[in-house]
Structure formats: C-alpha cells, structure tokens
C-alpha angles and dihedrals in degrees: 000000000000119000115210116218116207117250123265094253092054092050092047092049091048092050092048091050092050092048096050108134117247087212090062090052091049091050090053090049090048092052091054096047110116094222097046119110142047118311129190105226133194128196123198110218136164085256092057135267116327125192147178142129130312113197121194119190129188125207112176105307095337125097124204137157151142140251134210127196106195097197092054097040087237125156115167141160117244123244130204095011113186135167116193130157091348095310121119117199130179144144134220138180123257134173087263097049135272117343116211119204131192119179134167123221111227129158091355096306137089125231131172142096145300123214120199107181094181090062095037088243114143131172097009107174113249129179136173135197124196117263100172143337134056123011127188 
C-alpha cells in the first residue's frame, strides 16, 4: 500500500495557519471595535463646559483607557470599562471621588451622563465625538 505525503505547499500553509499569533487576531478585533479610539469629550457642569480626550483601548476581550479634563488638569486611567449593546460605561478617580459614566453610541458619537456622588453632581451631560482610531 502506498502512502501519499501532502505536498510542501500544503504543509507550509498548515504550519503557518497553526502558528498564527493570537495577539495579531486580538489587534485586528481591537481595531474593529466600535468604541476603540480617541474621542473628544465635553462635560456640561455648573462651572461651564469642560473638555478633553477619552481614549478607549481594546486588548482581546478587555477594554481599558484614560480620560483627560483640560480645565481641571486631570489625567486618569479608566476603571471597570464595559461596552455592551451600544452602551459604554466606566469610572475614574477625581478630587471629589469616583466619577461614574454611562454613554450610548449612536450615529458615531457618544452621549450620556456622568455622576459624581462625592460632589453631589448627578446626571451631568457628557458627550464624545471621535478624534482618531477605529471606525465602524
């Protein structure tokens, strides 16, 4: 009985497919994530409108990021970042305590609210428009 050995090209293609990096797949997934990228945000407060950058990063299934508020000189990492059914939620530390944000993505922009219990500030309007990064 004769045993047939697959051709070199088939073997090479199989090895390449098996060795594909999971990190490369995750990076591609991250680039396609609708929340990923840099967003210009604005926050309506009783002290006027404050703005800065909101950065959302994707690594595999995990979301992370950072936020700046120019008028407050604030630059913080985000905690508990989730994106589910078009809603982005996260928290970050401020001088008044932990700010909690919930925004909905619609027509390529986020809108929602920020609660800051330590400052008795609830339902402050917050929005964000894409500056750079992933687009879907």
